[in-house]
N, C-alpha and C positions, 0 to 999 in steps of 0.2 A: 490519210487517215489512222496510221499505225500511231503516229505521234499524238493526233487527236485523243485515240483511246488511253494512251499512256499518261498522258494530260490529266484525263478524267478519272483513272484509275489512282494517280497521286493525288489529285483531289479527294476522293472518296476516302483513302487512306487517311489523309489529313483531316477529314472530319470527324472519321472514326476515333482516332487518338487525342482529339479535342474535346469529344463527348465523353471518352472515357477517362481524360484528366478532369474534366468538370464535376463528372461523377465522383471521382476519389477525393476531389477538392470540398466538395459537398459533404462526404461522408465524414472526412477528416475533421472538418470545422465542427460538423455536428458532435463528435465524438468529444472534441475538444472541450464544446460548450456544455454538454450535458452533463447531470451529475446523476448518482447513483440514488434510487430511492428504496427506503427500507421496504420488505415486503415480509408480512409477518404471516405464521400458520394460524391455525383454530386454537391451539395451544398458547397462541403468543409468544411464540419462539421465531426468532430473527430466520430467514431462509438464506442460505448460503449463495452469494452472488454469483450470477450465470457466467460463465465462460471467463475466468478468471479475471474479470474487468479491471479488479484493483491494476494488476498490472501494466493497464494503461493510463494510470494516474501519474500524477507528480511524484517523483523519488523524493522524501525529505531527509532520510540519513538511515544507518545501519551501525546501531551498537552490538557489542557481543560482550559476553562475560563467561569465557570459556570455564568449565569445571576444573581444570587442572589449574588454575589459578584461584581458587576458593576453595580448596582442601576438597575438592571433589564433590561440592555441594551447591553451585551456584544456583542462585532463584531461578535464573534463566541462561540456562547453558547452551545458548544459540545465538546465530546473528538473527537480529530483528529487522529486517527489509519494512522500512515504513513508508505509507504513500497515503497522500491527501486527494480528495476526490476534485474535479476539475474547475467545479465553480466554486468551492470553498476556497483553492489555491489562488484563483483571481480574485476573490473578495479579499483573501488575507494580503495579497500584494499591496492591494488599494488602502487598506484600513490598518493593517497590522492587527487583526481580531479572527477571531475564530467564530463565523456566523452561525445563526441557528441553522441547523441542518447538516452541520460540518460532520463529513465521515472520514475518520482514519483508520487506514487499514494495515494490519501487522501480519506478515508474514515469515514463517521462522525457515531456519536452514540449521542444521545440524554443522559444528566446526568439524572440517575436514582432517580427518585423523586415521590413515590408514596404519596398516603394520608398520612399525618403527617409527612411529611419532617421538618427538622430542619430550621427556619428562612433564615442561611446561605447556604440554599440549600443541605447542608450534608442530610444524612441518618444513621439511625443506623442498622448496618447488625453485622451478627454473628462475623464478623474481628474487628468490632469496627465502630466508626462514621466517616465516609469519604464521597467522592465522588465515584459511581460506574456507570459503562455503564450502558446504556438503550438500546433501540432499535435504528438500524441503522435508520441515517435520511438524509444521501445525499453522493454523490461521489464526487471527482475532479481528475484531472489528469494535470501535467505539464510535459513538454518535451521541453528537450534541443537539437535545433539543430540549426545549421547555415545554412545547407542547406534549411531548410523548413522555417526558421524565420530569415533572414538576418539582419531584421530591427526592431526586437522587443529587449528590453532592456536586454544584456547577452546571447541572443538568447534562451530566455526560452518564451513559450507559455501555457496559463492555459487555462484549459477547466471546466466548472462545468455541471455537470450531474442532477442538480436538488438539492434541500434541501429539501427532503421527503422521506418518506419510500420508501421501495423496493416495486415494480420495478422501476428504475430510468429511465430517458430519454435514447432511443435510441440512440440518437446522441447529439452533442454539438457543438456550433460556439464558435471559439476562442475569449477569453476575450478582450477587449479593455486594452491597458497596463497601463492606468490610474486605471482600477478597481482591480488589481493584482498586475503589476511588481511595481508600486510606492512603496507600503508597503515593498516589498521584496528588492527594490533597499535600502532605506532608513533604514532597520533592519536587515535583513538578515545576518548572521554573515560571511557566506562564499558563494561566486558564487551565490548570490540572494537565497539560501538556509538556512532555520533557523536552522543550525547546532547546536545552542545552545539549541535547545530543543531536540536532537536527540543523546542520549546517546551512541547509537550502531555506528552512524558514526565516532562521535568523538573517540569512543575507536578503531574504528578500522583502522583510519587515521595513516599512517606511520609516527614515529617520526624522 
């Protein structure tokens, strides 16, 4: 009897484990295949995506332009951690194009520079001298949509949720074209996206 009970208990635990694995697999697959849909308030401002969802997206690159290497006046003196939403990532790998509805998120972190940092802004860490990420310092999103932005250059619109530590602003107004689009038009390598700084996208682009 004891042996039978033990077997039944083992079978029960196995079923529970199998069910848990199935649920996890389903949720993981859903997360990988779902995409972020922009939500706007009654002022037309984009709402900040919930639960830091962008941190689960495909990472594409992290450029950095420290103040110390730019006479103290870098336009973007932070690490830019750049992500693309899952559906657009799958589409890009197949086509090499940014689809209608592509969302690219950019989270910023300060350059780590504690007391005693070198004059060039680098720090001496266990791995060597270099530039290392500090604290989060801002969040931005760009969306490609002919439907939403028929008159914007390349149909891309740009939103800034603050250059500040968390919490970021709860909503953001669309930036004027001259604030962001002009630079992207002039210098971005592909469809107003700085793919020259994003090795993951370059490697994924079909040959």
